[in-house]
N, C-alpha and C positions, 0 to 999 in steps of 0.2 A: 470542433476541437476545443477542449478546455485547458487553458494554461494555468499552471500553479507554480508557486515558489517553494523550494526545498530549503530549509534552514537547519543545518546540522547542530546548531547551538554549541559548536565547538570551534572557537577561534583558531585553534591549532591546526584544524583541518583546512587544507588549501585546495580549492576555494571552500569557504564555509557555507556559501549559499549557491544555488544553481536553479535552473528552470526545469520543469517537467511538463508533460502534456498527457491529458486523458483523451485518447483518440476516438473511443466509442464506448457507449453504455447500452447493453442489451438486457432486457428483463425476460428471463426464461424460467421463472419460478425461483431462480436465484439470479444474481446479477453477474454478467460477464463484462469486463472492462479491459480495454487495451491501454496500457500506460508505457510511455517512453521517457527516459530521463538519463542524462549523462552517458549516452551510448548504450544503455541497456533497455531491453524490451520485456515487458511483463504482461501476461494474460491473467488477470485476476478473476477468480470465481468467488463471489461473496454471497453468503447466505446465512440462514438460521436453521439450526436443528432443534431438537426438543428443548434443550436448556441454554444453549449458547449460540453465539455467532461464530462463523468460521470463514477462513480465507484459504483458498488453494491457489497456488501458482504452478500449474502443471508443467509449463516449459522450464521451470526451475526446480521441480520435484519438491515443492514446499507445500505443507498443509499445517495450519495452526488454528488454535482457538483465538477469537478476537474479543476484545472488550467492545465498547462503543467505537464506531468509526473514528470519532474525533478524539479518542484517548491515545494520543500520539506516543506517550511514554510506554504504556503497556504494550501496544502493538509493535513498537520498535524493539522492545526487549524480547518479545515472543519471536520476532523475525530473526534476531541475531542469536538467541540462545537455542531455540528449537528448530527454526527454519534454516539455520546455518548460513545465513546470508551475511555478506560483508557489510560494513557500516554504511558505505555510500549507497548501496542498493537498498538496505533496510530503511534508511532515511527517506529515500525516494518513494518507496512504497508506503511508509507510514504517513508521509505528508500527502500523498495521493488519496489515502483513505480519509484524512481530515477534509480534503476538498470534496470528495465524493459524498460526505455526509450531507452536503447541501443539495444533492441531486437524487439520492436513493434513500429509502427507508427500510430498515430491517424489522 
């Protein structure tokens, strides 16, 4: 298990930081990762197609284009605008992606 810190960078959000965990990483030609944070569970499918990186979260009905894994701002914006995720969950996933950048290569 890999623990990571989520920072909303919004001091008006209470709490503004919290913990998350990456419970597994499988390489299946794409990466499947289990993430939990603040009471939510996410099954991340991360990969690359012809031109771009992608993220699917099937248990949330989310599928988006990704920038680099460590591009927190872009990925957060994609999750909230196109993935229709709430702010807390989008921060949790975006910061998990930043952490995953140390463990997987697209």
